[in-house]
N, C-alpha and C positions, 0 to 999 in steps of 0.2 A: 842740403846739397852734399852728396857723397864726394869725398876726395880720394883719388887713387894715387898711390905713390909706389915707386919701385925701389927695391933694395938689392944690391948685388953682393952683400956680405953681412956678416954679423955686426961689424962696426957701422955699416950703413943703417942697419935696423936700430942700433943704439942711438945713432945720430938723429933718426926720425923721432924717437922717444924724447931725446934731449930738446929738440925743437918744440915738440908738443908741450913740454913743461912750462914754456913761456906763456901758454894760454890757460894754465891750470890755476885754480883757486881752492882754498880750504873748503871742504864740503863736496867737491867734485867726485863723481863716480865714473871710472873708466873700466870698461869691460873688454877683456881680450879673448879672442876666439881663434883657434887654429889647431892643427894636429900636433902630435908630439914632434918636437924638433923644429917647429916653425919659427921659433925665435921670440916667443912671448916673454920669457924671462930676460932676454937681452934687451927687449923693448923697455921693460920695467927698469932695468939698469940704466938705460938712457934717461928715463924720466927722473930717476933718483939723482943722476949726475946733474941734470938741469936744475933740480931743486936744491942743489948744494949739499946733498947727503954724502958724507964721506965714508960710509960703511959699504962694504961689498954686498951687492944684492944677490941672493940665492933663491931658488925656488922653494917656497914653504910647503912643498908637497906633503911632507910628513907631519909638520907642525900646524899646517893649515893657514895660519895667520902670523905675519911678522910685522912689527912696527919699527920704522926708522924715524928717529927724531932729531938727527943732527943737522938738518937742512933749514932752509927758509920757511918751508911748510913741511910738516911731518907727512910721512907716507905710510899708509897701511896697505900691505901686499897680501892678498888672499889667494890661495890656490884651492879650488873646489874639486879637483880631479878625483880625490878619494872620498868626497862627501857623498853619503848614500841617499840623502833625501833633502827636500826643502826645509823640513823641520830641523834637521841637523845643521844646515847652513844658518837658519834663523837663530839657533841656540848659540852660535858663535858671537852674536851681538855685534857684527861688523859695522853696522851703521852707527851705533852708539860709540864704538871705539874710534870712529873716523870722522866725527862731526867737525873737528878742527883740523882735519888732515885731508889729503887726497887719497881716495880709496881706489885701488886697482885690483880687479878680480880676474884671475886667470881661469879659463874654462867657463866663462860667464854664461854661455848658452845653457849650461846645466841648471842654473838658478834664475833664468830669465823671468820667471813668474814673480819673483820677489824683488826684482830690481826697481829702483825708482824710475819714474818717467823721464827725469832729467839725467841722462847719462850719455857718454860717448862710447859707442861700440867700435872696436877695432878688430878687423878680420885680417889675419896674416895667413897668406896662402903660399905654399911652396910651389914655385914655378920652375925651378932648376936646382942643380946641386947646391948652389949658394944663393940663388936668386929667390926673392920673395916679392909678392904683391901685398902691399899694406893699404887696406881700405878703411877710411874713417867715416863712420856712419853716425851723424848727430841725431839725438833724440831730445825732445823737450827744449829746454833753454839752450842747449848746445846748437840748435839751428840758427841762433843769433850770433854765434861766435865766429871770428874770422878764420875758419879752418882752411880757406883757400890760400892763406898765407903759407901754409905748410908746403905747398907745391912750388913755391917760388925759389 
């Protein structure tokens, strides 16, 4: 079941990410999709807040992968915007790096062919100057999680 949420600001987008963190477990894969400026990194910042991570989350566009370990569950944040091929993505060994962490992949559509079947896809669509539509699309074991709680 797909869940649609609305965000009216950057802080709303972060709050949605923070709420999602309550459903996350080590080994989970979350894939973020959306255009530049949609709020993907803000969403990850909310997840990090909810996981108790006290480090400031920035987009790893140039380093490709950043690991945050100060929370209840570590967070591996990957940005594949600058990755040129699936082979280059696979060379990062993100799955091995994130076995005991939550893995969040920005621009995940670019590496969809190498994603595990069990993942949560999040589409963030710009609908206004500060408004966003956030759509949660469960795949695999995510279809059994209570995502509908996110809209309450």
